[in-house]
Structure formats: C-alpha cells, structure tokens
N, C-alpha and C positions, 0 to 999 in steps of 0.2 A: 773316403769319398764324401761322407757326410760332413766331416770337418771342412773339406775343401769347399763344399757348397755353402756352408755357413760363412766362411771367410769371403767367398765371392759376393754373396748377398750383402754382407756388411760393408765391404769395400765399395760396392756399387752404391749403397745408400749414402756413404760419405761423399763420394764424387758427385752425386746428384745435388747434395746440399751445396757444395762448393760451386758447382755449375750454376745453380739457381741464383746464388748470391752475386756472382761475378757477371752474369749475363741477363739480369732480370729486366733490362731495358730493351731487350730484343723481342721478337715475335711471340705471340701467344701460343702458337702451334708447334709442338716439338717435332712433328713430322717434317717441318721445314728448317730444322736446325742447321743442316749442311750448307745453307745459303749464307750463313752469317759469320762463322768462325771456324778455322781449321781445327782448333782444339776440340770443338764439339763433334766434328766429323770423326776425329780419332776415338773419342768416347763411344760414338755410335758404332764404330767398327769393333771396338773391344768388348762392349756390352750390348749386343744387338737386341736382346730380349727387353732391355729397359727403354730402348728408343724405337723399337720396331713399329711401323704402322700396322695396327692389329688387323686391319681389314684385308691384307694382301693374301692371306692363306686361303686356298680354295677349300670348299666344303668337302668333307669326307663322305663318300657315297655309302660307306658301310655303317655309319653311326646314326642311330635312331633316337638315342637318349638325348633330350634337350641339353644344350650346353649353356651355362650361365656364366657370363663374364661380369664379375662384381668389381666395380671401380670405386675406390674410396681412399681416404687418407689413412691407410693401414699403419704406416710407420711415422705418423705425425703426432699422435696423442690428441687429447681433446674429446669432445662429445661425439662428433661424427666418427672418429676413429674407434672409440670403445664400442659404440653401437655396431659398427661394421664388423668388428671382431666377434661380437656376441652372435651376429647372424651366421657368419661363416663357420664358427665352431658348432653351432646348433645344426647347421646343414650337414657338416662333415660327419657328425656323430649319428644323425638320425635320418638322413636322406641320401646317402651315398649311392644307393641302388636306384634312385629316382631321377637324379640329375647329375650332370658332370660339371663341377665347379672349378672356375679359374679366377684369379684375382689380379688386379693392377693397381699400383699406387696412383692416386688422382686427388686433386682438390686442395692440397696444402703442401707446405714444405716438409721434407723429411726431418725427423729428429733422431739423431744418434742416441741421445739419452733415453728416449722412449724405447727404441729398439733394444738397447742393452738391458732395459728393465723388464722386458718380456721373459716369460718362462722359456726354457729350452723347447718345451713341447709346442709352444705358440710359434717360436722362430722356425722350427722344423716344418710346421704346418704351412707357414707363409712361404717357405722355400718350395714345398711341394706344389701348392696351388699356383704360385707364380710361375712355375716351370711349365704349366699346362697352357694350351692354346685353344681358343675358340674361334672357329671359322665364322666369317660374316656370311650367314646363310639363313635359310628358313628354320633352322633348328637352334639358333642362338638367341638368347635373351641377354640384353645388356642392362645392367643396373648402374645408374649414375647416382652414387650416394654422397651427396655434398650439397652445399648451397647452390642455387641455380646459376649464379654468376660463373661457376666453374664448368657449366654444361656447354656443349658445342654451339657456337664457337665461344671459347672461354674469354672472360673479360679480364683475366690476369694470367700470368704464366703458369700453366699447369698442363698436364697431358689431357687432351680433349676427350670428352665423353658425351656421346658415343664416339669412338676413335675415328671413324670415317664418315661421320654425319648420320642422318636419321634413316637413310634408305639401306635396304639389304638385310637388316636383322629381322628375326622373327618378331621381336618386340623390344622397345626401349622403355625402361621404367626409371622414373626419377624418384629418389628417396630424399625427402627434405622436410624442413619444419621452420617455424618462425616464432619469435618471442614477443611479438607485439600483436595488436588487435587486427592487423591486416597484412597483406602481401604487396610488395612494391610493384608497380606496373610492369617493369622490365622482367621481374621474376614471374609474373603472371603469364606474360607472353612466352617465356621459356617453358613454363609448366605446360602450356597448351601445345607445345611441340611434341611432348612425350605421349606415348600410348597410354600410360598410366602414371599417376603421381601418388606415391605412398606417403601418408602422413601418420604420426603416431597416436593422435587422440581425436575425440569428437570435437574438441575445441578447434583443432586445425582443419578438420573437414568443414566446419562452419565458416571459419575465417578465410580459407582459401576460396571456397565457392562464393562467398560474399564479395571477395575482391575481384572475381572475374574468371577464376579457373573453371573450366567446363565441368559441371557436376559429374558427368559420366566418367571422368578421368580420375577423380579423387577417391582414394581407397584408404580406409583406416587399417594400418598394420602396426600394432603396438611393438614395443622393443622387447627383445629377448634379454633375460638376465641369466648369467651362468650361476645357477643356484647351487651347483656342486662346488664351484670355486668359492663363491661367497657363502660359505656355510660356517656359522660360528662354532660348530662342534669340532672343526678341524684345526683350529688355531689357538695359540697362546697369545694373549694381548701383549703389546709393547709395554715396557715399563714407563710409567709417567713419573715426573714431568719429562717432556721432550720439546725440542725447539728452543726459541729464544724468548725469555720472559720480557715482555715490553711494558706491562703494567702489573702492579701488585707485588706482594712478597709472601712467601709461605711463612705463616707465623701462628703462634698461639699465645694468648695473654700470659700463660704460665711457663710453658716449656719450649715454645718455638716449634712444636710438632703437632700434627693433628690429634684432636682428643680421641682416646681409645674407643669411645662409644659412637663415633660418627666417622664414616669413611668420606674421603673427598669425592666430589661429584664432578665429572668431566663432560662438558658440552663440546661437540666437534662440529666444525663447519668446513666444507671443501668447496672452493670456488676460485675463478681467476679474478684478479683485482680490477673490477670495473663497477661502475655505479649500478648497473642493472642487477647485480647480485645482491644488493641490499646490505653490504657490509656496514654502512652507516646506520641503518635501522637496527642491525644486530648489536653493534657496540653501544648505541644509545640505550636500547632496552636492557641489555645485560648489565651495564655499568650503573644505570639508575636503579635497577632492581636488586642487585647483589653487592655485598661488600666482603671484605676479607673474613669477617666472622662467620659467613655462610660456608666457608671451606669449599668453594666451587671454583673451577677453572674453565676457561674457554680456549679451545685450541683451533687455530685458523691455519689450515693447509691451503696455501695460496701461491699464485705465480703471477708475474706482471703481465699486464695487457696494455700495450702501448704506453708503458710507464717504466720507471726504474724499480729496483727491489728494496728500496729503503722504507719498508713497511712500518718500522718503528717510528720514524719521523712522521709518516703519514697519520699513524694512529695518535701520536702525541699532539700533532697539530689539530686533528679532528676534536680531540678532547678539549683542547684549549679554546677552540672556536665555537664549540657547541654548548648546550645547556646541561651537560652531564654534571650530576651532583657529586662533589668530592666528599666522601664520607670520612672526614677527619684524616685524609691522606691514606686511608686504608682501602685501596681499590681491590676489587675482586681480580683474581689473576687472569691475565690475557697472554697466551703464548702464540708466537708465529712460527710456523714450520714453512720455510721458504726454500728448502732444498727438495729436489725431486725425490719422491717416494716411489720406487719401482712398483709396477703393477703387482708383482708377486707378493709384495709386503702389505698392500692396501688392506686386506682383511684383518691383519694384526692391528692396524691403526683403528679400524672400526671397533674391533673387540676391546680396545683400551678405553673407549668412550662409554658413557652412560646414556647419552642422548645425542641425536643429530639435529641440527637447526640450520635452515637456509631460507631467510625471508626475502627472496628475490622478487624483483619487479616483473619478471616474465621468464618462463622457461619453455624451450622446445619440448623437452621431456623431463629433465632433471635427473641425470643418471646417478650422481652421488646420492640423491635421495632414495632411489630405488635400491641401490647397492646397500645402503644403510638398513633399509627395510629387510632385504634378504638376509642381513646379518642380525636380524631380530632386535634392532635398536628402535626405541620410540623416536618418532620423527615429527618435527615441527617445520611446516613449509607453507608458503603462501597459497591460499585457496583460489588460484587463478592460473590460467594457461595450462601447461603440461601436467602438473601434479593433480589436477581435477580428475584425471583418468584413473588414478589408483589410490589416492589418499582420502580417507574419510574418518568420521568420528570413532569408528570401531577399530581401525588399525593405525591410527596416528592422531595428530593434532593439527588440523587445518587452521591456518592463521587468516583472520578476516582482513579484507581489503578496506582501507579507510576511504579511498577515492580513486578514480582514474585520472592519470596525469598525462597531458600532451607532451611529447618529446619536442624540445625547443631547438636542438641543434644536431648536427651530424647527418648521416645519409637517410635517416628515417624521421625527419621533421614532419610533424603532423600526425604521426602514429600515436597511439595511446598505450601506456603500460599501467600496471597496478602500483599503488602506493600502499604498502602493507602497514598495518596499525602498530605503532610502537607500543602503545598501552596494551593492545591485545597480545603482543609478543611477550611483554613483561609478565602478564598473567599466565600464559602458557608455560613459559620457562620456570616460573615459580611453582606451578602445578606439577610439572614433571619432577622437579627437584624435591617437592614435598611429598607427593603421593607416588612413591616408587613402585609399589605393588601394581597400581593401575598402569604405570608406564611400562613395566615389564610385560604385563598382560597384553598391552597394545602392540608392543614390539613382537611378541610371539605370534599374534594375529597377523601382523604385517608380513612376517616370513611365510606364513601359511598362504596368504593371498598371493604373494609373488610367486611362490612355487606353483600354485594352482593355475595362474593366469599367464605367467611369463617365462616359464622354464624352457630350456632348449628343446625338449621333446615336443612340447605344446606348440612352440613357435615354428619349428621345422615343418610341422603339418600345415600350419597357416600359410607360411611363405610358399611352400611347394604348391599348395592349392591356388594361391594368387598367381604364380607362374603359369600354371596350366590354364587358368582363366584368361590371363593376358594373351596367351597363344591362341586360345579358342576365339577370343574377340578379334584378334588381328586377322585370323584366317577368315572370319565371317565378315571382315571389313567394316566393323562397327565404328572404327576410328578413322576411316579413310576420308 
C-alpha cells in the first residue's frame, strides 16, 4: 500500500509538470481548469486531491485542534522549498499533539529531480501530510509560504493561496522575504491582505514596515534548520576532487602531487547562477588572492537561473574580461558541480569542504550559509540582509560592504543591494586558509549557535506560539 501511495504521488507530480508546461498560457486559478481543456478535466477526475478546491469541505464538528494548511513549493527545490520542509519536519516531530498539519504544493513548478532526491522518510511524510484535509472554518490556519506574487489571486499559474480567498479561515499567514532594501508596492498591498506576515530577520521587519506593510502584521519568525540531519558527526565526506575542473591544475613543482606536510584546502560555495549571488566577486577575490602553489580549490555547486549551463565558458569569459591577475598561468583550482546533488547527500558535500563562502549582494535568509554553519564549517558571507540575523565575528567571518548599489534593470529597478568588498573577501579567505585553528573554532561555535537558536524543537515552539497568537488576534478582531 505504501509503495502504491509513493507511485501515485510521483506520477501525480510528473503530470503536473507536463500540465504546467503545456498549458501555462491559461488562467491563473487551478479551480477553473475545467473551463479550458478536456485533458485537464480528465486529470482533475483522476487525481482529485491535486486539483480539488480546498474550501469545499465542511468543517468537522468534533475537531477542536487547530488545523494548519501549509502551502509551499514542497517539491520544487530552492530556498522557499527547503525552508518549508524545515518547518513541517519540525512541527511533525515536536507539535503533533498541538496542531493538525496538512500540506499543498504551491508557488512554483514541481521538480521530479528534487522529489527523487528526497529521503524516503521525507517522501513518506509528504504523502501523509498531503493526504490530510483542512476544512475552511474557524479552526483552520492557512500559511502561504512563497513570494507574494503567488498569493490569491496569483500573478502566474500556481495553486491559489489561500485556496478560496481570504474569508472563512481562522487566520491567513504569509511567509515571505526579500533580498533588496525594500518591498515592491504590489507585494506590500498583498502583504496587507494577510492577517500576519512572517519574515525571517530584523532586517526584513524594518524593510517591510518602511515599505508600507502594516507594522502590526509583521512578525519575525526565523528559519528552522534540521540540525539532526545537518550533523557533521553522522557523515563521511565526499572524496575530492569532484565536478568539472574549469581553471587550474593539480600540480607540485617536484612530483605533481600535494606536498606531504600540507593538505589541500577546499572552499565551497552553493548558489544559483545569478548576479545577485556575487559569483563575480568570489572569482575575482579568489583568483587574485590564491595561486596553484597555495594548494587550494574552490568548488561551485550551481545551477542555471534564466541561463544555460555552460558555466566553464562563463567563467573563462569573466576571467578574460576582468582584471584578474594570471600568476604565470598557474591558476588556483576552480571546480564546477553543475549536476543535481540530492538533498540526502548534501551533508557529505559540506563535510568535504574546509570553509564555506558566499559574497552575495542580498539574501532573504541564506539557507546554504546556515546549513554550512550547522555542519560546523567556518563561513564567510556578506554582512547585509539575511545573514545579519545569525553571522557575527564569534561564529564566522562577516564580509564588509563596500557600498550600496542601485539596481538598474529588471523588475526591481530603483531598489538597492549591497556591493561586497573584493579586497575584504581576499583578506578573509586568506585568513581562513592561514589560521585554520581559528577557523575550526569559529565553525564549532557556529554549530552551537544554530542548534541553540534554530533547531526543530526550538522552532516548533515558536511557530505554534505564533499560530495561537494569530488565532487569538483574529478572534479579537485586531486585524478586521
């Protein structure tokens, strides 16, 4: 029976992907699919749970435990997806007797690759929570965990959240964040439709309120990190090197192998390939600071973002066009890992590295940064936006901001993001490479801080408390 459920869920995910690709020019609202194409009506009849209008089930007169319908891109991958998983696993382990939890896919396209990369335990949990239903009633809290453009009515094709609009539920909570210094006006309007808006950091509380979101609605709820899963004591590291070598060559002036008195040192960075992530800052700092004689490697686990996967050409072109210094042709090694690394194997990749670095121009939270901290790695990250909530001089290496830069194109023209210091990054990377005892000590402190502040047990108590507060405020009419 369990195998049948797994197969059904997987087949459903595949069909949704095909459906989204082939019919993405139709209506935003899945509830109206039957008006547009007979094939969609067939799918709706075959997989009613995936297409059902959630609001039609009448409330149960015998249930007094609040039901929480958590809608997020659970089988999409990416930041919102991993964050949503961290919350539902925390609640399942530590709050099962307090709330009744159900989930729905929402906010992004499904990824078969991501789904297959989940552990069997997580796939079984998804099936169980997806099979539950929450009635639209005074006992149901709906969480819309996505960027506000996906909230009801969605601006692109996705399952609407809340499913039947904003009336009838006990409370509707938006969980979101932003990577610039402000929130777009349309997103502000949508945030103000919610009963509460959860953001992960003090940085976001300030920027959301400053942009016009009602202060009484904005609540800081930090992310949960599965510190039992991301535990360095449980894993053996991957063998390095791995990925594709795009710059440099492993060499020794005498034997072609690393000298016996010095181990190789591996920096790791995880990001999607976009300018905001600061890959250009990282390459410029790393290639100017290190050469082959330093026996150091940089590993980039990346995936395309509105671009192709020819990262070797992109890096080569960047080096040609930039002022990176060629140290007699002996570049420090740069490896690109552009294949999907399943979630179950990520801890082994972190374990293989000696330090984590991400000089991004803005982060909502910076999930790979916190995962690296949970794995006791010394971390270098930009001291602006999301990381200011958890990174400091005692548990890591905050990177100074050289200046703030206005975004000149795209949907967020006029917003500002940070420009991290290349020279500052050079100094920090050299420091971590040189003073390894200090780096190891800061990595240990990083894990201690993450366990203390963001563990599932801690965050389950916080989240349940916020649910109860949202219910109390709604009943008292504070947001009416």
